[in-house]
N, C-alpha and C positions, 0 to 999 in steps of 0.2 A: 713517504714513498712506500709505506706498507699498505697492502690492501687485503680486505677480507672477502672471501667468496660467499660465505654464509655466516651470519651472526645470530646466535640464539641467546635471548635475554629472558630469564624466567621472572624477574622482578619488575620489568618495564624499563623505559628509557625516558630521560628528561630532555625535552626539546626547548631550547631558548632560555634555560635557567633551571635552578634546582628546587624551586618551590613546588608544592603539591599540584598546583594548577597546570604545571608544565609536564607532568608525568603521563606518558602514554603507556598504559598497562593492559589494554584490551583492544584487539583487532580480530575481526572474525568475518568470514565470508561463508555463505551457504545457500541452500535452496529452501523453498516453502511451497506448499500447495494452495493456491488461491481457490476459494470456494464461493460460488455465487449463491446467495440465499435471499429469501424474502419470506413470505408466509410458508413457502415450500422450497426445499433445496433442489438444485439441478441434479438430475440423476446420472447424466453422462456428459462428457466433454470431448470435443475434438482436440482442443488445446488446453492445457492446465499447467503452466510453468511460472514459477516465481523464484527470484534470486534476491539476495540482500548482502549488504556490506555494513558492518557495525564497527565504528571507531569510537572508543570510549562509550559515551551514552548516546551517540548519534547513529541512527539507523537510516539507510536508504534502501527501500524495498521497491522492486519492479515486478511487473507481472504481465502475462499474456493469458487470457482465458476466453474460451469460446464454447458455447453450448452446442452439443450434438442434437438435442431436441428440447423444445420448450416444455412439453408435458404439462404438469400441474403448476409450473412456475408462475406465481401471481402474487400480488401484494402491493402495498402503498410505498414501500421503500426497497431499494436494491442494496444489499450489503455484499462486500467482498471480505470474507473472513479468513482467518488463518495466518495473519501477519506473524512474523517470527518472534516478536517481543511486544509486550504491552507498552502503551505509551505512558509517559510520566503523569502522575496525578495532578501535578501543578502546572502542566503544560497548557498552552492555549490550544484551541482547535487548530489542527494542522491542515493545510490545504495542499492537495496534490494534483497532478495532471493526469488526464485520461484521454485516450483517443478511442472513439467509438466508430468502428468500421461496419459498413453495410452487412446485413440488411436491417439496420436499426431505423426503420422508416418513420417512426413517430417522435424521435428526439429532435428538438430544435433548440437553438440558443446555446450558450456556453455550458459545457458539462465539465464537472470537476469532482474531485474526491475530497471528503471531509473526514478527518480522524478526530474523534472526541477524546479528551484525556481519560486515562485509565482503561483503555480498550485495546483489543488486537484486531479490530476490523475498521473498514472505511465504509462510508455511505456514498453512493453515487448521487450527486445532486446536479441540478441545472439552474442556471440563472433565468429568472422569468421576467426581468425588467422592473421588478418592484422589490422593495426591501421588506414588505410586510407579508409577502406570499410564502407559501410552503415551497421549499426548494428541493424536496425529495423527488427523485426520479422513480416513478412506479414501474413495476416489473412488466406491465403490458406495453412498455415503450421499446422493449428489445425483443428480438425474434430469434428463431433457430438460425445458427450461423453467424450471429453478431459477434464480432471479435472486440474485446476490450483490452487495451494495452495501457498500462499506467505506471506511475512512479510517485512515491511520496517519501519525504525525509522528515523524521520526527525524533523527539527525545524519548529515551526509554525510562522505565520505572527504576 
């Protein structure tokens, strides 16, 4: 019949048992600044917002990023850099979701995010219908005003 309004535990809490695997000792929420890059970085943004939640060694990062002007943005691969934590070195490539909103006139097919182990950036990739093709999405496929909204969950280092 007793209730706590707030409970602060400096050493963590065990959920479902007292073995080390059941100890929750890390929870964090925060923001990060997603940066579009390729052979050149984007110089200005209309929108540049990222949030994350980290529970133990699992991070879920979300973002909204929109270029104010294309400028010299060009290259064979689009990266979204600045994730709040590096991914684990023994992790598999993690796949995330992305919504590409107009005026991305040249993107066709399924678009997704790929995070390679030991990194703090994702690549924008698109499914081309073949397993042997290059899946990188080049910078010339997005234009001024294109809004990218995405989310990825990954294991930290």
